[in-house]
N, CA, C and O of each residue as an XYZ file, in Angstrom:
544
protein
N      -6.858    -16.344    -19.269
C      -6.333    -16.050    -17.937
C      -6.566    -14.597    -17.560
O      -6.304    -13.696    -18.356
N      -7.064    -14.363    -16.335
C      -7.221    -13.025    -15.864
C      -6.037    -12.673    -14.864
O      -5.692    -13.440    -13.965
N      -5.489    -11.526    -15.088
C      -4.331    -11.141    -14.267
C      -4.605     -9.739    -13.705
O      -5.173     -8.873    -14.370
N      -4.193     -9.566    -12.503
C      -4.304     -8.102    -11.912
C      -3.317     -8.029    -10.851
O      -2.948     -9.014    -10.211
N      -2.873     -6.782    -10.667
C      -1.872     -6.479     -9.580
C      -2.438     -5.521     -8.532
O      -3.216     -4.624     -8.856
N      -2.058     -5.711     -7.326
C      -2.408     -4.842     -6.247
C      -1.139     -4.172     -5.718
O      -0.155     -4.845     -5.412
N      -1.169     -2.897     -5.619
C       0.049     -2.133     -5.235
C      -0.268     -1.212     -4.090
O      -1.409     -1.130     -3.635
N       0.742     -0.525     -3.629
C       0.500      0.439     -2.500
C       1.675      0.352     -1.599
O       2.488     -0.570     -1.672
N       1.750      1.344     -0.733
C       2.911      1.507      0.226
C       2.775      0.377      1.290
O       1.734     -0.263      1.435
N       3.847      0.190      1.987
C       3.899     -0.752      3.070
C       2.752     -0.445      4.103
O       2.567      0.691      4.539
N       2.025     -1.491      4.449
C       0.926     -1.253      5.438
C      -0.367     -0.895      4.792
O      -1.345     -0.640      5.493
N      -0.425     -0.861      3.427
C      -1.686     -0.533      2.806
C      -2.698     -1.656      2.772
O      -3.869     -1.423      2.472
N      -2.274     -2.862      3.071
C      -3.232     -3.974      3.103
C      -3.157     -4.887      1.865
O      -4.111     -5.610      1.577
N      -2.104     -4.861      1.180
C      -1.978     -5.588     -0.098
C      -2.111     -7.111      0.128
O      -2.897     -7.777     -0.545
N      -1.358     -7.629      1.050
C      -1.351     -9.030      1.362
C      -2.722     -9.504      1.889
O      -3.258    -10.524      1.455
N      -3.250     -8.745      2.811
C      -4.566     -9.039      3.312
C      -5.639     -9.050      2.209
O      -6.510     -9.920      2.193
N      -5.569     -8.132      1.341
C      -6.510     -8.028      0.240
C      -6.352     -9.188     -0.747
O      -7.350     -9.721     -1.231
N      -5.090     -9.592     -1.056
C      -4.901    -10.714     -1.954
C      -5.355    -12.028     -1.301
O      -5.972    -12.867     -1.957
N      -5.054    -12.200     -0.027
C      -5.543    -13.442      0.651
C      -7.057    -13.529      0.564
O      -7.634    -14.585      0.305
N      -7.670    -12.391      0.786
C      -9.185    -12.360      0.782
C      -9.688    -12.689     -0.610
O     -10.647    -13.449     -0.742
N      -9.078    -12.149     -1.650
C      -9.403    -12.436     -3.019
C      -9.206    -13.937     -3.352
O     -10.104    -14.582     -3.893
N      -8.013    -14.476     -3.020
C      -7.757    -15.878     -3.236
C      -8.844    -16.762     -2.656
O      -9.357    -17.665     -3.317
N      -9.192    -16.474     -1.375
C     -10.169    -17.270     -0.659
C     -11.525    -17.190     -1.435
O     -12.180    -18.205     -1.672
N     -11.906    -15.973     -1.808
C     -13.158    -15.796     -2.544
C     -13.196    -16.554     -3.849
O     -14.162    -17.267     -4.122
N     -12.188    -16.419     -4.643
C     -12.141    -17.062     -5.984
C     -12.114    -18.572     -5.886
O     -12.809    -19.273     -6.622
N     -11.246    -19.096     -4.903
C     -11.132    -20.478     -4.713
C     -12.441    -21.074     -4.174
O     -12.786    -22.204     -4.518
N     -13.120    -20.382     -3.392
C     -14.392    -20.871     -2.851
C     -15.458    -20.932     -3.944
O     -16.474    -21.609     -3.788
N     -15.215    -20.193     -5.097
C     -16.088    -20.249     -6.262
C     -15.679    -21.340     -7.240
O     -16.301    -21.481     -8.293
N     -14.627    -22.128     -6.912
C     -14.064    -23.190     -7.796
C     -13.172    -22.686     -8.831
O     -12.924    -23.392     -9.809
N     -12.642    -21.460     -8.692
C     -11.707    -20.805     -9.682
C     -10.246    -21.134     -9.236
O      -9.936    -21.070     -8.046
N      -9.412    -21.464    -10.145
C      -8.012    -21.716     -9.819
C      -7.258    -20.362     -9.813
O      -7.414    -19.535    -10.711
N      -6.451    -20.183     -8.775
C      -5.753    -18.920     -8.547
C      -4.298    -19.188     -8.264
O      -3.962    -20.053     -7.455
N      -3.414    -18.430     -8.944
C      -1.996    -18.387     -8.657
C      -1.646    -17.016     -8.188
O      -2.382    -16.054     -8.406
N      -0.433    -16.926     -7.495
C      -0.141    -15.548     -6.952
C       1.349    -15.254     -7.062
O       2.179    -16.152     -6.920
N       1.676    -14.019     -7.312
C       3.115    -13.603     -7.329
C       3.310    -12.536     -6.290
O       2.517    -11.596     -6.230
N       4.304    -12.636     -5.488
C       4.733    -11.673     -4.549
C       6.038    -11.085     -4.990
O       7.036    -11.806     -5.017
N       6.100     -9.791     -5.346
C       7.351     -9.128     -5.766
C       7.997     -8.602     -4.506
O       7.328     -7.989     -3.674
N       9.310     -8.836     -4.350
C      10.052     -8.249     -3.254
C      11.335     -7.670     -3.647
O      11.936     -8.089     -4.636
N      11.798     -6.680     -2.881
C      13.152     -6.047     -3.048
C      14.122     -6.674     -2.179
O      15.303     -6.338     -2.266
N      13.717     -7.624     -1.281
C      14.544     -8.280     -0.287
C      15.243     -9.491     -0.955
O      14.760     -9.933     -1.997
N      16.309    -10.031     -0.438
C      16.872    -11.258     -0.947
C      15.871    -12.390     -0.930
O      15.047    -12.490     -0.021
N      15.943    -13.233     -1.922
C      15.091    -14.327     -2.027
C      15.514    -15.460     -1.093
O      16.687    -15.628     -0.758
N      14.499    -16.228     -0.690
C      14.761    -17.437      0.149
C      13.781    -18.524     -0.339
O      12.780    -18.233     -0.993
N      14.092    -19.730     -0.010
C      13.209    -20.863     -0.351
C      12.335    -21.231      0.748
O      11.793    -22.334      0.689
N      12.106    -20.446      1.781
C      11.330    -20.712      2.942
C       9.885    -20.326      2.613
O       9.593    -19.175      2.290
N       8.999    -21.303      2.701
C       7.571    -20.994      2.542
C       6.969    -20.376      3.810
O       6.392    -21.071      4.646
N       7.108    -19.150      3.920
C       6.694    -18.423      5.216
C       6.139    -17.032      4.757
O       6.181    -16.660      3.584
N       5.647    -16.341      5.725
C       5.165    -14.956      5.453
C       4.085    -14.885      4.387
O       3.154    -15.690      4.378
N       4.216    -13.917      3.488
C       3.150    -13.637      2.521
C       2.961    -14.906      1.580
O       1.832    -15.285      1.269
N       4.109    -15.543      1.143
C       3.898    -16.658      0.287
C       3.106    -17.758      0.924
O       2.206    -18.332      0.310
N       3.439    -18.051      2.153
C       2.682    -19.089      2.923
C       1.200    -18.686      3.111
O       0.297    -19.521      3.057
N       0.991    -17.362      3.335
C      -0.422    -16.932      3.484
C      -1.186    -17.100      2.156
O      -2.339    -17.531      2.182
N      -0.597    -16.781      1.026
C      -1.248    -17.079     -0.241
C      -1.507    -18.510     -0.518
O      -2.540    -18.883     -1.074
N      -0.548    -19.330     -0.121
C      -0.728    -20.833     -0.332
C      -1.845    -21.293      0.566
O      -2.718    -22.036      0.117
N      -1.854    -20.865      1.865
C      -2.857    -21.300      2.845
C      -4.243    -20.888      2.357
O      -5.216    -21.594      2.621
N      -4.358    -19.743      1.638
C      -5.657    -19.317      1.141
C      -6.125    -20.078     -0.035
O      -7.310    -20.034     -0.366
N      -5.204    -20.813     -0.717
C      -5.636    -21.634     -1.847
C      -4.932    -21.390     -3.103
O      -5.254    -22.038     -4.099
N      -3.947    -20.468     -3.154
C      -3.228    -20.171     -4.429
C      -2.303    -21.306     -4.664
O      -1.729    -21.868     -3.731
N      -2.148    -21.668     -5.991
C      -1.262    -22.796     -6.392
C      -1.005    -22.595     -7.847
O      -1.921    -22.733     -8.659
N       0.244    -22.265     -8.219
C       1.389    -22.037     -7.353
C       1.503    -20.602     -6.843
O       0.699    -19.744     -7.207
N       2.512    -20.344     -5.993
C       2.895    -19.069     -5.554
C       4.301    -18.769     -5.877
O       5.201    -19.564     -5.607
N       4.511    -17.580     -6.477
C       5.884    -17.271     -6.887
C       6.347    -16.045     -6.027
O       5.610    -15.071     -5.878
N       7.609    -16.126     -5.460
C       8.254    -15.030     -4.769
C       9.263    -14.467     -5.743
O      10.274    -15.116     -6.009
N       9.034    -13.311     -6.275
C       9.917    -12.766     -7.372
C      10.776    -11.650     -6.900
O      10.308    -10.702     -6.269
N      12.079    -11.763     -7.216
C      13.021    -10.745     -6.925
C      13.494    -10.051     -8.176
O      12.709     -9.888     -9.110
N      14.690     -9.651     -8.234
C      15.283     -9.006     -9.333
C      15.820    -10.013    -10.337
O      16.968    -10.448    -10.247
N      14.966    -10.380    -11.305
C      15.415    -11.331    -12.324
C      15.406    -12.904    -11.962
O      15.652    -13.792    -12.778
N      15.100    -13.092    -10.681
C      15.098    -14.449    -10.249
C      13.810    -14.671     -9.383
O      13.332    -13.725     -8.756
N      13.251    -15.912     -9.348
C      12.076    -16.177     -8.619
C      12.129    -17.561     -8.001
O      12.818    -18.458     -8.488
N      11.370    -17.714     -6.899
C      11.238    -18.985     -6.173
C       9.728    -19.355     -6.444
O       8.810    -18.574     -6.193
N       9.557    -20.583     -6.965
C       8.198    -21.068     -7.298
C       7.863    -22.152     -6.245
O       8.526    -23.183     -6.129
N       6.788    -21.844     -5.488
C       6.313    -22.767     -4.450
C       5.067    -23.500     -4.968
O       4.076    -22.878     -5.351
N       5.145    -24.847     -4.970
C       3.967    -25.606     -5.317
C       3.909    -26.692     -4.203
O       4.837    -26.840     -3.407
N       2.752    -27.460     -4.183
C       2.565    -28.461     -3.186
C       3.654    -29.501     -3.295
O       4.069    -30.060     -2.279
N       4.140    -29.784     -4.520
C       5.067    -30.826     -4.708
C       6.511    -30.438     -4.495
O       7.307    -31.248     -4.020
N       6.868    -29.200     -4.843
C       8.292    -28.774     -4.745
C       8.411    -27.320     -4.747
O       7.472    -26.572     -5.018
N       9.670    -26.911     -4.417
C      10.083    -25.543     -4.491
C      11.257    -25.454     -5.464
O      12.251    -26.167     -5.330
N      11.116    -24.555     -6.456
C      12.182    -24.438     -7.459
C      12.480    -22.957     -7.716
O      11.702    -22.058     -7.399
N      13.641    -22.774     -8.302
C      14.069    -21.416     -8.651
C      14.048    -21.261    -10.205
O      14.290    -22.229    -10.927
N      13.763    -20.059    -10.694
C      13.749    -19.759    -12.051
C      14.236    -18.383    -12.293
O      14.326    -17.599    -11.349
N      14.572    -18.022    -13.556
C      14.978    -16.640    -13.851
C      13.908    -16.116    -14.797
O      13.200    -16.888    -15.442
N      13.797    -14.756    -14.873
C      12.909    -14.056    -15.794
C      13.508    -12.735    -16.079
O      14.336    -12.196    -15.345
N      13.022    -12.210    -17.243
C      13.416    -10.870    -17.644
C      12.395     -9.831    -17.348
O      12.719     -8.750    -16.854
N      11.111    -10.154    -17.655
C       9.943     -9.229    -17.352
C       8.927     -9.969    -16.504
O       8.877    -11.199    -16.523
N       8.142     -9.254    -15.784
C       7.047     -9.858    -14.989
C       6.114    -10.779    -15.820
O       5.585    -11.789    -15.356
N       5.959    -10.322    -17.131
C       5.019    -11.117    -17.953
C       5.561    -12.515    -18.172
O       4.785    -13.438    -18.421
N       6.879    -12.701    -18.086
C       7.520    -14.011    -18.225
C       6.970    -14.982    -17.136
O       6.674    -16.144    -17.412
N       6.847    -14.460    -15.897
C       6.397    -15.235    -14.824
C       4.898    -15.559    -14.958
O       4.478    -16.683    -14.683
N       4.119    -14.597    -15.371
C       2.698    -14.816    -15.558
C       2.409    -15.885    -16.609
O       1.458    -16.657    -16.485
N       3.253    -15.914    -17.655
C       3.162    -16.987    -18.680
C       3.336    -18.403    -18.193
O       2.987    -19.349    -18.899
N       3.875    -18.569    -16.987
C       4.140    -19.937    -16.468
C       2.859    -20.502    -15.809
O       2.787    -21.704    -15.556
N       1.884    -19.681    -15.537
C       0.689    -20.152    -14.805
C      -0.272    -20.842    -15.697
O      -0.394    -20.488    -16.869
N      -0.987    -21.855    -15.163
C      -2.039    -22.524    -15.846
C      -3.335    -22.342    -15.095
O      -4.245    -23.165    -15.196
N      -3.419    -21.240    -14.327
C      -4.631    -20.966    -13.464
C      -5.532    -20.016    -14.237
O      -5.139    -19.418    -15.239
N      -6.757    -19.902    -13.735
C      -7.719    -18.973    -14.333
C      -7.442    -17.513    -13.923
O      -7.744    -16.588    -14.677
N      -6.897    -17.327    -12.793
C      -6.566    -16.035    -12.255
C      -5.200    -15.973    -11.650
O      -4.794    -16.882    -10.925
N      -4.459    -14.881    -11.943
C      -3.130    -14.692    -11.316
C      -3.258    -13.329    -10.581
O      -3.581    -12.324    -11.213
N      -3.008    -13.294     -9.259
C      -3.072    -12.043     -8.519
C      -1.544    -11.701     -8.158
O      -0.780    -12.574     -7.746
N      -1.200    -10.510     -8.325
C       0.191    -10.046     -8.137
C       0.274     -8.970     -7.113
O      -0.434     -7.966     -7.192
N       1.138     -9.169     -6.143
C       1.413     -8.104     -5.156
C       2.761     -7.516     -5.559
O       3.804     -8.171     -5.571
N       2.657     -6.210     -5.892
C       3.907     -5.470     -6.169
C       4.162     -5.225     -7.646
O       3.240     -5.181     -8.460
N       5.399     -5.073     -7.957
C       6.014     -4.522     -9.172
C       5.620     -3.108     -9.267
O       4.458     -2.787     -9.015
N       6.505     -2.236     -9.613
C       6.274     -0.784     -9.615
C       5.192     -0.361    -10.498
O       5.032     -0.910    -11.588
N       4.401      0.634    -10.064
C       3.392      1.159    -10.863
C       3.952      1.885    -12.132
O       3.238      2.107    -13.110
N       5.141      2.208    -12.066
C       5.772      2.944    -13.218
C       5.977      1.982    -14.393
O       6.090      2.432    -15.534
N       6.028      0.664    -14.139
C       6.255     -0.275    -15.206
C       5.017     -0.296    -16.068
O       3.906     -0.256    -15.540
N       5.162     -0.355    -17.315
C       4.067     -0.482    -18.275
C       3.608     -1.891    -18.457
O       3.932     -2.508    -19.472
N       2.840     -2.454    -17.487
C       2.480     -3.764    -17.481
C       1.072     -3.977    -18.075
O       0.213     -3.107    -17.932
N       0.829     -5.105    -18.729
C      -0.400     -5.242    -19.492
C      -1.579     -5.741    -18.708
O      -2.426     -6.418    -19.290
N      -1.696     -5.469    -17.469
C      -2.853     -5.917    -16.692
C      -3.356     -4.871    -15.744
O      -2.582     -3.987    -15.375
N      -4.598     -4.908    -15.321
C      -5.106     -3.913    -14.465
C      -4.343     -3.910    -13.100
O      -3.784     -4.924    -12.682
N      -4.345     -2.733    -12.431
C      -3.645     -2.536    -11.201
C      -4.601     -1.743    -10.278
O      -5.237     -0.767    -10.676
N      -4.656     -2.220     -9.044
C      -5.441     -1.517     -8.048
C      -4.442     -0.961     -7.009
O      -3.671     -1.720     -6.420
N      -4.461      0.293     -6.802
C      -3.632      0.860     -5.747
C      -4.326      0.983     -4.448
O      -5.392      1.595     -4.385
N      -3.769      0.420     -3.374
C      -4.369      0.399     -2.019
C      -3.747      1.474     -1.218
O      -2.633      1.919     -1.495
N      -4.475      1.903     -0.203
C      -3.827      2.850      0.787
C      -4.491      2.601      2.135
O      -5.580      2.033      2.220
N      -3.791      3.049      3.205
C      -4.203      2.890      4.543
C      -5.414      3.563      4.915
O      -6.173      3.076      5.753
N      -5.649      4.701      4.316
C      -6.784      5.557      4.752
C      -8.183      4.978      4.303
O      -9.186      5.166      4.992
N      -8.208      4.314      3.200
C      -9.491      3.765      2.765
C      -9.293      2.283      2.372
O      -8.831      1.988      1.270
N      -9.636      1.387      3.256
C      -9.510     -0.033      2.889
C     -10.726     -0.502      2.104
O     -11.869     -0.219      2.462
N     -10.448     -1.228      1.020
C     -11.511     -1.658      0.167
C     -11.968     -3.083      0.670
O     -11.141     -3.918      1.036
N     -13.289     -3.313      0.670
C     -13.823     -4.609      0.961
C     -13.485     -5.541     -0.160
O     -13.081     -5.144     -1.253
N     -13.667     -6.805      0.157
C     -13.428     -7.847     -0.962
C     -14.364     -7.600     -2.136
O     -13.976     -7.771     -3.291
N     -15.612     -7.194     -1.837
C     -16.562     -6.961     -2.889
C     -16.105     -5.754     -3.732
O     -16.169     -5.802     -4.960
N     -15.655     -4.694     -3.089
C     -15.158     -3.547     -3.848
C     -13.953     -3.895     -4.695
O     -13.857     -3.428     -5.830
N     -13.029     -4.697     -4.188
C     -11.874     -5.157     -4.925
C     -12.283     -5.953     -6.130
O     -11.789     -5.711     -7.231
N     -13.219     -6.943     -5.934
C     -13.719     -7.695     -7.015
C     -14.260     -6.858     -8.163
O     -13.997     -7.107     -9.340
N     -15.062     -5.809     -7.741
C     -15.697     -4.924     -8.726
C     -14.635     -4.150     -9.516
O     -14.754     -3.968    -10.728
N     -13.662     -3.729     -8.848
C     -12.534     -2.977     -9.549
C     -11.828     -3.891    -10.491
O     -11.581     -3.512    -11.636
N     -11.483     -5.101    -10.059
C     -10.785     -6.131    -10.954
C     -11.636     -6.484    -12.073
O     -11.142     -6.505    -13.201
N     -12.892     -6.772    -11.885
C     -13.710     -7.156    -13.002
C     -13.933     -6.080    -14.060
O     -14.026     -6.355    -15.256
N     -14.021     -4.776    -13.545
C     -14.101     -3.664    -14.561
C     -12.774     -3.578    -15.344
O     -12.780     -3.282    -16.539
N     -11.684     -3.827    -14.697
C     -10.351     -3.800    -15.483
C     -10.244     -4.988    -16.428
O      -9.712     -4.849    -17.529
N     -10.731     -6.134    -16.029
C     -10.592     -7.339    -16.860
C     -11.487     -7.203    -18.051
O     -11.191     -7.780    -19.097
N     -12.598     -6.450    -17.945
C     -13.550     -6.343    -19.093
C     -13.189     -5.228    -20.044
O     -13.772     -5.142    -21.125
N     -12.212     -4.334    -19.674
C     -11.881     -3.197    -20.571
C     -10.942     -3.627    -21.663
O     -10.558     -2.813    -22.503
């Protein structure tokens, strides 16, 4: 399984970039799951970023808060607990997991691409960065 995180400040284009990546990989026949990390209270409503990830083809999509997460699949919505972000990644059976968020300060075992408002990366540029991280 290949895992990568996209980070950056609000408005940096993280969600847009992940939706684009999901669409690209799914169109290539690759299975993709996604995690959205939030500091807001969790809800079981499939809307906003989680709905965008699902509409792009990610299955499942997890909305992760502080130690608790909501797992959205086509069949159901469930809640689970976790200690580390790696615990959530371990639940996926997809070829790729794309993560939006989790602090850059955490020592996480996957590549991370930081996005910013001033220079938006194309889907091709994002893929190149992810592939170089996956191969290292």
